[in-house]
N, C-alpha and C positions, 0 to 999 in steps of 0.2 A: 657529898656521898653519905648515904644512910649507914647506921651502925651495922645493919644486916649485910649491906653490900660490902662494907669494909671487911667484915668477918669472912664473907665468902671469898673476897679477893685475897686476903691473907692466907686462907686455907689453900687456895689454888696455888699461890706463890710457894707455900711450904711444900706442896706436892711436887712442884717443879724442882725445888731445891733438893728434896729427898731423892728424886729421880736421878738428877745429875751429880749430886753430892760433891760439888767443888767448894773451894773457899769462898766466903761471902764477898771478899774484896774482888775476886775474879768475876763473880756473878753480876755485881752491881757497878763494875767499872764503866766509865763513859765510853760510848762508841768510838772506835779508833778511826783514823784517817784512811779512806779507801785508797789502796795502792794497787795500780794495775801492773801485772807482771810484764816486764819488757822481754821480748824474745831473745834467745841466745844469739849473740853477735851484734846486738843493737849499738854498742859503742862504736864499733868499726863502721857500721852502716851510717850512723849519724856523722861520722868524720869524713865520709866519702865526698870527694870534690864534686860529684854530680848532683849534690843537694837533693837527696832522695827523700821521699815523704816519710815523716816520722811514724814509726810503727805503733806508737802508743797514742798519739794525739791527732794524727791526720784523719780527716773525714774519709771513710771507706770509699765514697764516690770519687773523691779526689785521688785516692790511691788507684782506683780502677782506671780513671782517665789518664793518669801518669803512665801506668804500665801499658795501656793501649797505645799511647803515643810513642812509647819506647820501641815498639816493633818486636817481632818474634825473636830476632837475634839478641836484642837488648834485654828482653825478659829472660831468655835462657842464660845469658851471662850473669845476670843478677842472682838467679836461682842457684847457679853453680858456685858463685862466690859467697853468697849469704844464704845458705839453705835454711838456717834456723830462723832468720827473719822472714824470708819469703814464704816459708811454710806456715807461718803464723800471721801473715799479713792480711788483715781483713780488707776485702775489696779486690784482692788479687784474683785473677782467673783461676777457677778450680783446678784445671789441668796443670797450671803452673805450680800450684800448691801441692798437688799430688807428687809432681816430680821433685820438688824441693824436699818434701818430707821423706820420700823414698831415699833420697841421698843422705839426709840426716839420720834416718833409722839404720841404714847400712853402716854409716860411720860410727854409730853408737855401739855396734857389735851385739852379741847375744844379750838378751833374748829378742832383740828388735830386728837385727839383720835378717833379711829374707822373709820377714813375716808377711803373709798374704794380706791383701786388702788395699784400699785407697784411703788416704788420710789427709784431712784438712788442717791438722794440728798434730805436732809431735814435739814434746820438750821433756827430756828425761830428768831435768834438774828438780831437786826437791822431791815433792810427792809425785811429780810427773803430771803432764797434761797431754791428752790424746783426744782426737775427734776422728772417728772412723765412719766411712760412708758405705751404705748398702743400697744397691740400685745405681742407676745412671743419672747423675745430676744434669748431664748435657741434654737429656730428653725429658726429664721430670718437670711436670707443671704443678706438682704438689710435693712439698718437702716437709718431713716431720723431724723435729729435733728433740731427742730424748736427753733429759737432764737428770743425772743420778743424784742420790743423796749421800748420807754419811758413810764413811769407811772405804770409799772407792779411791783407789790410787792407780798410778800408771802401772805399778807392779802387779796389781790384781785386776786390771781392766779386762783381760781376756780369761782369767781363771776364776774370778769372783772373790769377793771378800771372804776370808776364812776358808778359801779353797772350794767354795760352793758355787758351781758354775751358774746356777740359776740367779746368782747375784752379780754376774758379769754384765756390764753395760753392752759389751760387744754381742754376747749371746742374746740378751734381751732385744737389742735393736735388730738383730738378724731375724729373730722370730716375729717381731712386729712387721718388718719388711715383708717377709714371706706371707703373712696373713693379709696385710694391707694391699699387696700387689694383686691379689685376686679381684679387688674392686677397681683397680686402676692399672692394669697391666702395661708395662713399658713407660708409664708416666708418673711413677711414684718412687721416692727415695727416702731413706731414713738415715739420720746422722746420730750416732752415739757421741755426745759432747761432754767430755770431761775437761772443761776449760777453766776450772776454778779449784781452789783448795777446799776440800770437803772437811767437815768435822771428823775427828777421829773417834767414832763411836758415840755412845750416849754420854755426853759430858757438857761442861759449861758452854762450849762453842756451839753446840747444837741448840741450846736454849736461847742463845743470843743471835743477832743478825749480822755481826761483823763480817763473817765469811760470806754470807749471802749477799751483802751489799757489794762486796768486791766481785763476787760471781755475777751479780746483775749487770755491773758495768761491762764485764767481759762478754756476757751473753748479748747485751744490746749491740756491741760492736760486731760480734760474730754474725748476728742476724742481719745487721745493716750491710755487712760484707757480702753475705749470700744474696741479698736483694740487689746490691749493686751489680753483681755478675749475672743474676737470674731474675731480672725485674718482673717478668711475666708469670713467675711461679708464685703460688700462695704457700703459706707456711703454717704448720701446726706445731705448737710447743707442748711437750709432755714432760711433767715433772713428778718424780717419785720422792716422797718424804721431804728431806731438806731441800732437794732440788726444786720442789714446788715453791718454797720460800724464795729461792733465787728468782724464779719466774715472776712471782708476785711483785718483787721489788723492781724488776725490769719492765713490768707491763706498761707503765705509763709512757715509756720512751720507744716502744716497739713500733715499727713501721706498719702502715695499713695492710701490707701483704700478709701479716699475721692475722688469720681469720679465726683460729681456734686455739684455746689453751685448755689442756686437760691435766688434772692433777690427781694423784692417788696416794693413799697412805700419808696424807699431808698433815703436818702439825699446825699449818696456817700459812697464809700468803702475805702476812704483814699488815693486813687491814681487817676491818670489822665486817665489811660486806662487799659484794662484787662491784658495786658502783664506784667504790673508792680505789679500785685498781686503775681507773682512768684509761681503759682500753675499749676499743670497739669490737674486739674479738669475742666470740662466744666462749663462755667459761664452763667447763665440765668438771665434775668431781666424783670420786668414788672412794668409799672406805668400808672395808670388810668388818663385819661384827667380830671376827676373830683376830683382828689386827690390834696389837697392843697400843697403837697410837691413840686409840679411843680413850685411854686413861689419861692422856696428856691434856691438861686444862687448856681450853681455847681462849687464852687471855693475852694481854700485853700489859705488863706491870713492872715498873722500875727497870726497864731495859730487858726484861725476860719475857719469853713467849712470843708467839707469832700471830696473835689475833684469832678471830673466829675461824674454826676449822671449816674448810670449803664444803665438806659433806653435810654440815649442819644446815637444815632448811632455812635458818635465819640468814645465812650467808647469801643465798640467792643464786647459786650455781645450778646448772643442769646436771642432775645426778644420773650416773650410769650404773648398771648392775655389777655387783661384786659378791653375789651370794655364795659362789663356790670357791672363793679365794681363801686359802687356808691360814694365812698369816700376813705379816707385814711385807714379805719379800716375794710373793707369788702372784702379783697382779698381772704380770706378763707371762705367766706359765701357759704352756700349750694346752688348748682345750678349755680354758676358763672363759666364763662369760665376760669377764673384764677384758681379756685380750681381744675377744671378738668386738667388743664395744670400742676399745681404744684403737683397734685397727681401722674400723669404719670412720671414727672421728679423724684419725691421722690421715687417712686416704681421701676422705670426701666431706668431712664435717658433719656427718650424721652418725647416730649410734646404732641404728638398726636398718 
């Protein structure tokens, strides 16, 4: 490495450190072991004499086959007995997951009891995990999965981080669905997927990939479960900010049904260029000139940073318009050119 390159790398690293301002020991710690969250009720499920498929390690296709063989009555019995597991069981039929999560949400009480919507995931423990569906998965031949970034929690999934509804994954996914359904009426669905622990704002966790690595494992399983139940549908993954890093780390293991990946306000996808994602999907990127993310260095150095930013021409992604996006959080705002482009990508794989 030349002296000039070392200097530039050190300057960029210093910029990251100043941005997140954590202790150096936290910044430079070795990556931790990826731990997949086990659904609520897993211990009892594993102890069940029926030798049920493990919710953490079983192949989603094997899960789907097991539940198909169990019959309608058997599936309903399991959902009633273990709603926390079945509602989070990748590979389970979507209607069964809806019923299990409705039961779990009602049992959890306010503010979850009676909340409208259909859910493929609900776990109120810790920061909370939720996946809400817009549209009809039973008829959709195109499914978009929206992966949010930092500061999103189960508690603000519907209200938005900081009480700002435009930051709510539920509100964003609903808007994306309404816009995209114009291009694929009756055959399009959107899932707002909060299936991982997000960084708590701009801090050391956001500069590192530990949470993204865990999120990538969860996302891979979730998508595999969707494909097991809806094998003829194609899938688009959309990631905002740190959510794009999750998708980047998941990309290599995604099934062929994932035909499009679109990221916006991305700090990086964990690689230096699009070819290193290891995916056959088309990769799209957008970054507003008024987004503060443009000041984050596009590097990976000593465990910090997420690689070249996807909107950088050197990355090699297909760029979509973001000219009227006002900041880091309005890429899915109604009436913006970015929402129009993302809706077309999500619904049909084209930007115009």
